[in-house]
C-alpha positions in Angstrom: 0.0 0.0 0.0 1.4 3.4 -1.1 1.2 6.3 1.2 0.0 9.6 -0.3 2.3 12.6 -0.5 -0.4 15.2 0.0 -4.1 15.7 0.2 -4.5 18.1 -2.6 -8.2 19.0 -2.3 -10.9 18.5 0.2 -14.3 20.0 -0.6 -17.3 19.9 1.6 -20.7 21.0 0.1 -23.6 20.3 2.4 -23.8 16.5 2.7 -21.4 15.8 -0.1 -17.7 15.1 0.3 -15.1 15.0 -2.5 -11.5 13.9 -1.7 -8.8 14.2 -4.3 -5.5 12.5 -3.3 -2.6 12.8 -5.5 0.8 11.1 -5.4 3.7 10.8 -7.9 2.0 8.0 -9.9 -1.7 7.6 -8.9 -4.8 9.6 -8.3 -7.9 8.6 -6.2 -11.2 10.4 -6.3 -13.8 9.4 -3.7 -17.4 10.7 -3.5 -19.8 9.8 -0.7 -23.0 11.3 0.6 -25.4 10.5 3.4 -27.7 8.4 1.1 -25.3 5.5 1.1 -24.0 6.2 -2.3 -20.3 6.2 -3.2 -18.1 6.5 -6.2 -14.4 5.8 -6.3 -12.0 6.3 -9.2 -8.4 5.2 -9.0 -6.0 5.9 -11.8 -2.7 4.2 -11.5 0.0 4.4 -14.3 -2.6 4.9 -17.0 -5.2 2.3 -15.8 -8.4 3.2 -14.2 -10.5 1.3 -11.6 -14.0 2.6 -11.1 -16.1 1.5 -8.3 -19.8 2.5 -7.6 -22.0 1.3 -4.8 -25.4 2.3 -3.6 -27.7 1.0 -0.9 -31.4 1.3 -1.3 -34.0 0.8 1.5 -37.0 -1.2 0.4 -39.6 -2.3 3.1 -37.0 -2.1 5.8 -34.5 -4.2 3.9 -31.2 -3.2 2.5 -30.6 -3.8 -1.2 -27.1 -3.1 -2.1 -25.8 -2.8 -5.6 -22.1 -2.6 -6.4 -20.2 -2.3 -9.7 -16.4 -2.6 -10.0 
């Protein structure tokens, strides 16, 4: 696991959080809100990994959908 050199941007807008962490050879973008939705994009040496997950509440049950 690499450690990051600096936290280049932290932006808070109401209930939305965007974190941009930049190192010498990879960038990670994370987005989360209070509705159990998240988006993560990791770019490492020209390759991108995109992950999206969302939890829905239906009749008191959790329905989680995730895509990687």
